[in-house]
C-alpha positions as CSV (number, residue, x, y, z in Angstrom):
1,M,0.0,0.0,0.0
2,T,1.1,3.5,-0.7
3,D,1.6,6.2,2.0
4,K,-1.5,8.0,0.7
5,M,-3.6,4.9,0.8
6,N,-2.5,4.0,4.3
7,F,-3.3,7.5,5.4
8,A,-6.8,7.4,3.8
9,V,-7.5,4.2,5.8
10,F,-6.2,5.9,8.9
11,C,-8.5,8.9,8.3
12,L,-11.5,6.5,7.7
13,E,-10.8,4.6,10.9
14,S,-10.3,7.8,12.9
15,Y,-13.6,9.2,11.6
16,K,-15.4,5.9,12.2
17,L,-14.2,5.8,15.8
18,A,-14.9,9.5,16.5
19,H,-18.5,9.3,15.3
20,N,-19.2,5.7,16.4
21,L,-20.1,4.6,12.9
22,K,-19.7,1.4,11.0
23,G,-17.0,1.2,8.3
24,K,-19.5,0.8,5.5
25,D,-21.4,4.0,6.6
26,V,-18.2,6.0,6.6
27,I,-17.3,4.7,3.2
28,K,-20.7,5.9,1.9
29,I,-20.1,9.3,3.4
30,F,-16.6,9.5,2.1
31,I,-17.7,8.6,-1.4
32,Q,-20.8,10.8,-1.4
33,Y,-18.8,13.9,-0.4
34,K,-15.6,13.0,-2.2
35,V,-13.6,12.9,1.0
36,F,-11.0,10.5,-0.5
37,D,-10.2,13.1,-3.2
38,Y,-9.9,15.7,-0.5
39,I,-7.6,13.5,1.6
40,K,-5.5,12.8,-1.5
41,S,-5.3,16.5,-2.5
42,F,-4.3,17.7,1.0
43,F,-2.2,14.7,2.0
44,D,1.0,16.8,2.5
45,V,-0.8,19.1,5.0
46,L,-3.1,16.6,6.7
47,H,-0.6,13.8,7.4
48,S,1.5,16.1,9.5
49,T,-1.4,16.9,11.9
50,G,-3.0,15.0,14.8
51,Q,-6.0,12.6,14.7
52,K,-8.4,15.1,16.4
53,Y,-7.4,17.8,13.9
54,I,-8.0,15.4,11.0
55,V,-11.5,14.4,12.2
56,N,-12.4,18.0,12.8
57,D,-11.2,19.0,9.4
58,L,-13.1,16.2,7.7
59,D,-16.2,17.3,9.7
60,I,-15.8,20.8,8.4
61,Y,-15.2,19.6,4.8
62,I,-18.3,17.3,4.8
63,S,-20.6,19.9,6.4
64,S,-19.6,22.4,3.8
65,R,-20.6,20.0,1.1
66,Q,-24.0,19.2,2.6
67,I,-25.7,22.5,1.4
């Protein structure tokens, strides 16, 4: 697996645990709101931050797409 792929899995698992969701539900959310594309695009910045920051950032990103 590549570093970006490993990081995407880490983000998915972190989001899942933070929101007490099932993996398949998080995958649906990530696909619907193109979160994987976001993670890939901002890998250089996100991978240097902490888990709480990442989950918060993904929450902001997803909520901005729900309009």
